[in-house]
C-alpha positions in Angstrom: 0.0 -0.1 0.2 1.5 3.5 -1.2 1.9 6.3 1.2 -0.5 9.1 0.1 1.2 11.5 2.4 4.5 10.9 0.6 3.1 11.4 -2.7 1.4 14.7 -2.2 4.7 16.7 -2.5 5.6 15.0 -5.7 2.3 15.7 -7.3 2.2 19.3 -6.2 6.1 19.6 -7.5 5.0 18.1 -11.0 1.9 20.5 -11.1 4.3 23.3 -10.2 6.7 22.1 -13.2 3.6 21.8 -15.4 2.6 25.4 -14.8 6.3 26.4 -15.2 5.9 24.7 -19.0 2.8 26.3 -19.8 4.5 29.9 -18.9 7.6 29.1 -20.6 5.4 28.6 -24.1 3.2 31.6 -23.6 6.2 34.0 -22.9 8.5 32.4 -25.7 10.3 34.4 -28.2 8.9 34.0 -31.4 11.2 35.8 -33.7 13.6 32.5 -34.1 11.0 30.6 -35.7 9.3 27.7 -34.2 12.4 24.9 -34.7 14.9 27.2 -33.1 12.2 28.5 -30.2 11.4 24.6 -29.5 14.7 22.8 -29.8 17.3 25.5 -28.3 14.8 28.0 -26.6 15.9 30.8 -29.5 19.6 30.6 -27.8 18.1 33.1 -24.9 18.6 31.1 -22.1 21.1 32.4 -19.7 24.2 30.7 -18.3 22.2 29.6 -14.7 19.4 28.1 -16.4 21.8 26.0 -18.6 23.9 25.1 -15.8 21.2 23.8 -13.9 19.5 21.7 -16.6 23.0 20.2 -17.1 23.0 19.2 -13.4 19.5 18.0 -13.3 19.4 16.2 -16.3 22.9 14.3 -16.1 23.7 14.6 -12.3 19.9 13.8 -10.6 19.7 10.3 -10.3 23.2 9.4 -10.4 24.3 11.6 -7.6 21.4 10.4 -5.4 21.2 6.8 -6.1 23.7 5.2 -8.6 26.8 7.4 -7.0 26.1 6.7 -3.6 25.6 3.0 -4.3 28.8 2.7 -6.0 30.9 4.6 -3.5 29.4 2.4 -0.9 30.6 -0.5 -2.8 34.3 1.2 -4.0 35.1 3.2 -1.1 37.2 6.2 -1.5 38.1 5.2 -5.0 34.8 6.5 -6.4 36.3 10.1 -6.0 38.3 9.7 -8.8 34.7 9.3 -11.0 33.6 12.3 -9.4 36.8 14.1 -10.5 36.4 13.1 -14.1 32.9 13.9 -14.3 33.6 17.5 -12.9 36.3 17.9 -15.3 34.4 16.6 -18.3 31.8 19.1 -17.5 34.2 22.0 -17.5 35.9 20.6 -20.6 32.3 20.5 -22.1 31.1 24.0 -21.2 34.3 25.9 -20.7 36.3 25.0 -23.8 34.3 23.0 -26.2 30.9 24.2 -25.4 31.8 28.0 -26.2 33.6 27.2 -29.7 30.8 24.9 -30.6 28.3 27.8 -30.0 30.1 30.2 -32.0 30.2 27.7 -34.9 26.3 26.8 -34.6 25.3 30.4 -34.6 27.5 31.0 -37.6 25.9 28.2 -39.4 22.7 28.9 -38.2 22.7 25.4 -36.8 20.0 23.9 -34.2 21.5 20.7 -33.4 25.1 19.3 -33.3 24.5 16.9 -36.2 23.9 20.4 -38.3 27.2 21.3 -37.5 28.9 17.8 -38.6 26.8 18.1 -42.0 28.1 21.6 -42.4 31.7 20.9 -41.5 32.5 17.7 -43.3 29.7 18.1 -46.0 28.3 14.5 -45.4 24.9 13.3 -45.1 26.3 9.7 -44.3 28.6 11.1 -41.5 25.8 13.3 -40.2 23.1 10.3 -40.1 25.8 8.2 -38.3 26.2 11.1 -35.7 22.8 11.1 -35.1 22.4 7.6 -34.5 25.2 7.6 -32.3 23.8 10.5 -29.9 20.1 8.6 -30.2 21.8 5.4 -28.9 23.8 7.0 -26.0 21.4 9.2 -24.9 18.6 6.7 -24.6 20.7 4.6 -22.5 21.4 7.8 -20.2 17.5 8.3 -20.3 16.7 4.8 -19.4 19.0 5.0 -16.4 17.4 8.2 -15.4 13.8 6.6 -15.8 14.9 3.5 -13.8 16.4 5.4 -11.0 13.7 7.8 -10.6 11.3 5.0 -10.7 13.1 2.7 -7.7 13.4 6.0 -5.4 9.6 6.7 -6.2 8.8 3.1 -5.1 11.3 3.6 -1.8 9.6 6.7 -0.8 6.0 6.5 -1.5 5.5 2.7 -1.2 3.9 2.7 -4.7 4.9 0.2 -7.6 7.6 0.6 -9.7 5.7 0.8 -12.8 3.5 3.7 -11.1 6.6 5.6 -10.6 8.0 4.9 -14.3 4.5 5.6 -15.9 4.3 9.1 -13.7 7.7 10.0 -14.6 7.5 9.2 -18.2 4.2 11.1 -18.5 5.3 14.1 -17.0 8.8 14.5 -19.2 6.3 14.1 -22.2 4.2 16.6 -21.1 6.9 19.1 -20.4 8.6 18.7 -23.6 5.8 18.9 -26.2 4.1 21.8 -24.1 7.1 24.1 -23.4 10.0 22.6 -25.4 13.6 23.1 -24.6 12.8 26.5 -22.8 10.0 24.8 -20.6 12.1 21.6 -19.9 15.1 23.9 -19.0 13.4 26.1 -16.8 11.6 22.8 -14.8 15.3 21.5 -14.7 16.4 24.9 -13.0 13.5 24.1 -10.7 15.0 20.5 -9.9 18.4 21.5 -9.6 17.8 24.4 -7.0 15.9 21.5 -5.0 18.6 19.4 -5.2 21.1 21.8 -4.3 18.8 22.8 -1.4 18.8 19.0 -0.3 22.2 18.2 -0.4 23.1 21.2 1.9 20.1 20.0 4.5 21.4 16.5 4.0 25.1 17.4 4.8 24.5 19.5 7.8 22.2 16.8 9.2 24.9 14.3 8.8 27.7 16.3 9.4 26.0 17.3 12.8 25.2 13.7 13.7 28.6 11.6 13.1 28.9 11.3 16.8 27.7 7.9 18.1 24.1 8.0 18.8 23.7 10.9 16.8 21.1 11.1 13.7 23.2 9.5 11.4 23.6 6.5 13.4 20.0 6.3 14.3 19.2 6.4 10.6 21.6 3.8 9.5 20.6 1.4 12.0 16.8 1.7 11.1 17.7 1.4 7.3 19.8 -1.7 8.2 16.9 -3.0 10.4 14.4 -2.5 7.1 16.7 -3.9 4.7 17.5 -6.9 6.9 21.3 -6.2 7.5 23.2 -8.0 10.3 24.3 -6.0 13.4 27.7 -6.6 12.6 27.5 -4.4 9.7 26.2 -1.9 11.4 29.3 -2.1 14.1 31.7 -2.0 11.1 29.6 1.2 9.6 30.1 2.7 13.0 33.8 1.8 13.3 34.7 3.2 10.1 33.1 6.5 10.5 34.1 7.4 14.0 37.0 9.8 14.2 
């Protein structure tokens, strides 16, 4: 049986995000035409919105579900993976992204595929690039949907399929109604919520790392719920006590 109280905040958030998509559609700038407005927001989105949409898209489930799980299994070695991710974003937006944006403006290109086609004058290469992009983005999006549905199931108690359908329908609505601008604004809202949540969790866990504090109580209840033995709890305490 699902927890209706835990479901209400999620439904309210989705309703607010849907409202943002409608507002973004009504306030969209039409001088660039439908294609530019729908797919790239007519190139009028600011740096903050683009940064938030990047974090909300690529760093959401991996940061809160997949990353912590791997860090728990691997240990401090997972830090190297985090460093690689941060460095890749710096290279992508700080170096390559800016140059690619200037080239795209000069070519009046909408997608990376348009840049490839104009640069190499090859439809075959452009089609191959499109297939590669779709395949890798599909894998990324599947991971996001799976992680979100599993998190939905754990928090609300409703089934995995309910969460999967709910998130899938929400993404389709946001994208159809608001285009890239609407999705970017809703992602910015998600990014802000994630940053606030990280700050709150960090403060709670740092202040509760003493024996008997919040962290130990939380982990003990978690272990009991999933059926992990008491000796594993003792091992966790031994590793975290400084």
